C-alpha positions as CSV (number, residue, x, y, z in Angstrom):
1,M,-9.0,7.3,15.3
2,S,-4.9,6.5,16.5
3,I,-2.3,9.1,16.5
4,I,1.1,7.4,17.2
5,V,3.8,9.7,18.5
6,P,7.8,7.3,19.2
7,V,9.2,9.7,22.0
8,Y,12.8,10.0,22.5
9,N,15.2,12.5,24.3
10,V,12.5,15.4,23.9
11,K,11.5,17.1,26.9
12,P,11.8,20.7,25.7
13,Y,9.1,20.1,23.0
14,L,6.6,17.0,24.4
15,D,4.4,19.3,26.3
16,E,3.5,21.7,23.4
17,C,3.4,18.5,20.8
18,I,0.8,16.4,23.3
19,H,-1.1,19.8,24.0
20,S,-1.7,20.3,20.3
21,L,-3.3,16.8,20.5
22,V,-5.3,16.8,23.1
23,A,-7.1,20.0,22.3
24,Q,-7.7,18.6,18.5
25,T,-11.6,19.4,17.8
26,Y,-12.3,15.5,17.1
27,T,-12.1,14.3,20.3
28,N,-12.8,10.6,19.9
29,I,-8.9,9.7,19.3
30,E,-6.3,7.5,21.1
31,V,-2.7,8.7,21.3
32,I,-0.6,6.4,22.1
33,L,3.0,7.7,22.7
34,I,5.8,5.0,22.6
35,D,8.5,6.2,24.7
36,D,11.6,4.5,23.2
37,G,14.0,4.1,25.9
38,S,14.5,8.5,26.7
39,T,17.0,9.3,29.1
40,D,16.1,13.1,29.7
41,G,12.7,12.7,31.4
42,S,10.5,12.8,28.7
43,G,8.8,9.0,29.6
44,A,7.2,11.0,33.3
45,I,6.4,13.7,31.3
46,C,4.4,10.5,28.9
47,D,3.3,9.2,32.4
48,S,1.6,12.3,33.4
49,W,-0.1,12.9,30.7
50,S,-1.7,9.4,30.8
51,T,-2.7,10.5,34.2
52,Q,-4.3,13.8,32.6
53,D,-6.5,12.0,30.0
54,S,-7.6,8.7,29.5
55,R,-7.3,9.2,26.0
56,I,-3.9,8.8,26.5
57,I,-2.1,5.6,26.2
58,T,1.8,5.6,27.4
59,V,4.0,3.0,26.7
60,H,7.7,2.4,27.9
61,Q,10.4,0.1,25.7
62,T,14.4,0.3,25.9
63,N,16.0,1.8,22.7
64,Q,15.0,0.0,19.6
65,G,14.9,2.9,17.0
66,V,11.8,5.0,15.9
67,S,10.4,2.2,13.0
68,V,9.8,-0.3,16.2
69,A,8.3,2.0,17.9
70,R,6.2,3.6,14.9
71,N,5.6,-0.6,14.4
72,T,5.1,-0.8,18.0
73,G,2.2,1.8,17.9
74,I,0.6,0.2,14.6
75,T,0.2,-2.9,16.5
76,M,-1.5,-1.7,19.8
77,S,-4.1,0.8,17.5
78,T,-7.7,0.3,18.2
79,G,-8.6,3.5,15.7
80,K,-10.6,3.2,12.4
81,Y,-7.4,5.6,10.9
82,I,-4.0,6.1,11.8
83,V,-1.6,9.3,12.0
84,F,1.6,9.4,13.0
85,V,3.5,12.9,15.1
86,D,6.7,13.7,15.5
87,S,7.1,14.2,19.7
88,D,8.9,17.8,18.8
89,D,6.0,18.7,16.4
90,L,3.3,20.3,16.1
91,V,-0.1,19.9,14.0
92,S,-3.3,22.3,13.8
93,E,-6.5,21.4,16.5
94,A,-8.3,20.7,13.2
95,L,-5.7,18.4,11.6
96,V,-7.8,15.1,12.6
97,E,-11.7,16.8,11.9
98,K,-10.6,18.0,8.5
99,C,-9.1,14.4,7.5
100,I,-12.3,12.7,8.7
101,R,-14.5,14.6,7.4
102,T,-12.7,14.7,4.3
103,I,-12.3,10.9,3.9
104,S,-15.3,9.6,5.2
105,S,-17.2,11.9,2.3
106,T,-15.1,10.1,-0.3
107,G,-13.7,7.0,1.1
108,N,-10.6,7.1,0.2
109,E,-7.9,5.1,2.1
110,I,-5.4,8.4,2.3
111,V,-6.0,12.2,3.2
112,M,-2.9,14.2,2.4
113,Y,-2.6,17.9,3.9
114,K,0.2,20.5,3.7
115,Q,3.1,20.6,6.5
116,L,5.0,23.7,6.9
117,R,8.9,23.6,8.3
118,T,9.6,26.0,11.0
119,T,12.7,27.2,13.2
120,E,13.1,25.8,16.9
121,D,10.9,28.7,18.3
122,G,8.6,28.3,15.5
123,T,9.3,31.1,13.4
124,P,8.3,29.3,9.6
125,L,10.9,28.8,7.1
126,Y,8.3,29.1,3.5
127,D,10.8,28.0,1.4
128,A,12.1,24.8,3.5
129,P,12.3,21.8,0.0
130,S,10.4,19.5,2.5
131,N,7.6,21.6,2.3
132,L,6.4,19.7,-0.7
133,F,3.0,18.8,-2.0
134,P,1.7,17.5,-5.3
135,D,1.5,20.5,-7.5
136,V,-2.3,19.6,-8.7
137,T,-3.8,22.8,-9.1
138,G,-7.8,22.4,-9.1
139,K,-7.6,18.5,-8.2
140,Q,-8.9,17.8,-4.6
141,S,-7.1,14.2,-4.9
142,I,-4.3,11.8,-7.0
143,P,-4.1,8.5,-7.6
144,G,-2.0,6.1,-5.5
145,I,0.7,5.0,-7.8
146,E,0.7,9.2,-9.6
147,A,1.9,10.3,-5.3
148,T,4.1,6.9,-5.5
149,R,6.0,8.4,-8.7
150,L,5.7,11.9,-7.7
151,I,8.4,10.4,-5.1
152,L,10.4,8.5,-6.8
153,Q,11.0,12.5,-9.3
154,G,11.7,14.5,-6.1
155,R,8.2,16.2,-6.3
156,L,6.8,14.6,-3.0
157,F,9.1,14.0,0.6
158,S,8.5,10.7,2.1
159,M,7.5,11.6,5.7
160,P,5.1,9.5,7.3
161,F,3.4,12.2,9.3
162,F,1.9,14.2,6.2
163,F,-1.0,12.1,5.5
164,L,-3.9,10.3,7.8
165,A,-4.4,6.8,6.2
166,K,-7.0,3.3,7.1
167,R,-5.6,1.3,9.7
168,E,-6.2,-1.2,7.5
169,L,-3.8,-0.8,4.9
170,Y,-1.4,-1.2,6.9
171,I,-2.7,-4.7,8.8
172,R,-4.0,-6.0,5.2
173,Y,-0.2,-5.4,3.2
174,N,2.2,-6.2,6.3
175,I,3.5,-2.2,6.3
176,R,5.7,-1.7,8.9
177,F,9.0,0.6,9.0
178,P,12.4,-1.5,8.1
179,I,13.9,-2.3,11.7
180,G,16.9,-2.1,11.8
181,R,17.5,1.2,9.8
182,T,18.7,3.8,12.3
183,M,18.0,6.6,9.3
184,M,15.9,7.3,6.4
185,E,13.1,4.5,7.3
186,D,10.0,6.4,6.3
187,V,12.1,6.9,2.7
188,G,11.4,2.3,3.0
189,T,7.9,2.6,3.7
190,V,6.0,5.7,2.5
191,Y,5.6,4.5,-1.0
192,K,4.3,1.4,-0.1
193,I,1.5,2.5,1.5
194,Y,1.0,5.2,-1.3
195,C,1.1,2.3,-4.1
196,R,-1.5,0.3,-1.9
197,A,-4.2,3.0,-2.0
198,R,-6.5,3.5,-4.8
199,T,-6.8,7.0,-4.5
200,I,-5.3,9.7,-2.2
201,D,-7.5,12.5,-0.7
202,L,-5.6,16.1,-1.1
203,I,-5.9,19.1,2.0
204,P,-4.0,21.8,0.4
205,E,-4.0,23.4,3.8
206,V,-0.9,23.8,6.2
207,L,-1.9,21.2,9.3
208,Y,1.4,19.9,10.5
209,F,4.3,21.9,11.7
210,Y,7.8,20.4,11.7
211,R,9.8,21.8,14.0
212,D,14.1,22.1,12.2
213,H,17.0,21.9,15.1
214,S,19.9,20.6,15.0
215,S,19.2,16.9,16.2
216,S,16.2,16.7,13.8
217,A,16.7,13.4,11.5
218,I,16.3,15.8,8.5
219,N,19.2,17.5,9.7
220,N,21.2,14.3,10.1
221,S,22.2,12.9,6.6
222,R,25.4,13.0,6.2
223,N,27.3,10.2,7.9
224,V,27.7,6.5,7.0
225,N,24.9,5.3,8.2
226,C,22.4,7.2,5.9
227,I,24.5,5.9,3.0
228,I,24.0,2.4,4.0
229,C,20.4,3.4,4.4
230,N,19.9,4.0,1.5
231,I,21.3,1.2,-0.1
232,D,19.3,-1.2,1.6
233,N,16.2,1.3,1.0
234,L,17.2,1.3,-2.9
235,D,17.6,-2.5,-3.1
236,E,14.0,-3.0,-1.2
237,M,12.4,-0.5,-3.5
238,S,13.5,-1.5,-6.4
239,E,12.4,-5.4,-6.2
240,F,9.0,-4.2,-4.6
241,I,8.0,-1.9,-7.3
242,S,9.6,-4.3,-9.9
243,T,6.8,-6.9,-8.8
244,S,3.7,-4.9,-7.3
245,V,3.9,-2.0,-9.9
246,P,6.1,-2.5,-12.7
247,Q,4.5,0.7,-14.3
248,L,6.8,2.9,-12.3
249,Q,9.8,0.8,-13.3
250,N,11.4,3.4,-14.9
251,D,10.9,5.9,-13.0
252,V,12.2,4.0,-10.0
253,C,15.1,3.1,-12.0
254,K,15.8,7.1,-12.3
255,F,15.2,7.5,-9.0
256,G,17.9,5.6,-8.0
257,I,20.7,6.7,-10.0
258,A,19.5,10.0,-8.7
259,M,20.1,8.7,-5.3
260,T,23.5,6.3,-6.1
261,F,25.1,9.7,-7.5
262,N,24.2,12.1,-4.3
263,S,25.8,8.7,-2.0
264,M,28.9,8.5,-3.6
265,K,28.9,12.5,-3.3
266,S,29.0,12.1,0.5
267,L,30.3,9.0,0.5
268,R,33.6,10.8,-1.4
269,K,33.3,13.7,2.1
270,L,33.5,10.7,4.2
271,K,36.5,9.0,3.2
272,T,39.1,10.1,6.0
273,A,36.3,10.0,8.4
274,I,35.6,5.6,7.9
275,S,37.9,2.8,7.7
276,R,38.6,1.7,4.2
277,K,37.7,-1.1,4.0
278,Q,33.7,0.2,4.4
279,Y,34.8,3.0,2.2
280,R,35.5,0.6,-0.9
281,Q,32.8,-2.0,0.3
282,L,30.1,1.2,-0.2
283,R,31.6,2.3,-3.2
284,S,31.7,-1.0,-4.5
285,K,27.8,-1.8,-3.3
286,L,26.5,1.9,-5.1
287,L,28.3,1.3,-8.0
288,Q,26.8,-1.9,-8.5
289,Q,23.8,-0.6,-7.9
290,S,24.2,2.4,-10.8
291,R,25.2,-0.3,-13.3
292,T,22.2,-2.4,-12.4
293,L,19.7,0.5,-12.5
294,F,20.8,2.0,-15.4
295,K,21.2,-1.6,-17.5
296,E,17.6,-1.9,-16.7
297,L,16.5,1.3,-17.9
298,G,18.3,1.5,-20.5
299,L,20.4,4.0,-23.0
300,H,16.6,5.5,-25.1
301,D,15.0,6.0,-21.5
302,I,17.1,8.2,-19.5
303,D,17.1,11.9,-19.2
304,P,20.0,13.9,-20.0
305,K,20.9,14.9,-16.0
306,N,20.6,11.1,-15.0
307,L,22.9,10.2,-17.5
308,M,25.2,13.1,-16.5
309,R,25.2,11.2,-13.3
310,F,25.7,7.3,-14.3
311,V,28.6,8.7,-16.1
312,L,30.5,10.7,-13.0
313,T,29.3,8.4,-10.2
314,P,32.5,6.2,-10.7
315,F,34.4,9.1,-11.2
316,L,33.6,10.4,-7.3
């Protein structure tokens, strides 16, 4: 069982995170800490834990971003299963045991669990939208394609640390996080792993605690890099869905129309903060994506809300 933890300048939270990992009731684990060029002493904390616990492996690399760090962890991992943990978060001490018990009994490829967003000091944020979990009352599993559909419908977040998956899925289908995308790399990856799973087990219990603070990636959404990464993600997602899971083609078109509409709204707010040339290039690309998706979807398949988004997008 491999737990992969990208680490970058999280000194105030790192000890608490690692402690929650080594305290797992399922003990046959390896914890791979990828120090991505930290400058605040986080790397030294990783080294210290490695000397205390032989199950912890620390790797130091120059700062290349969270995608490269996670990909390094996938390559190094030796466990049958992989779970990702962000280095400023916490997990239940029973996370691995409950996931292994579930997935071992069903033989499925992925098990998903609930997460709870918290404040910096650990106070629960019960109404946070990122707490989404499949609304499948009475069911213990969901088809992988249906989980992907929920992502496209905005009913499930694309976060790589809310599930445990067989390592074989990443290796067999060469699924890696996109290098060069400084943000939204999870949106460009999670749907691929879900699509490749026949069935996903569900544990309707909070086993992961996502810490919300000012430097969290989830808070850094209103900048030009986010728009650029969303454009790249949408292009890649549309191609992947059309060739690998065409039954989700309408869903990805609706998802894309909503994404281009929201990206255009964000771009409008950034108009005075970026060059005129970049603004025009991004606006042109978003309009092109919106028109292409609308054409693929067709007027008879579009819902009123997305029709309104498509009509309004050029005027933003």
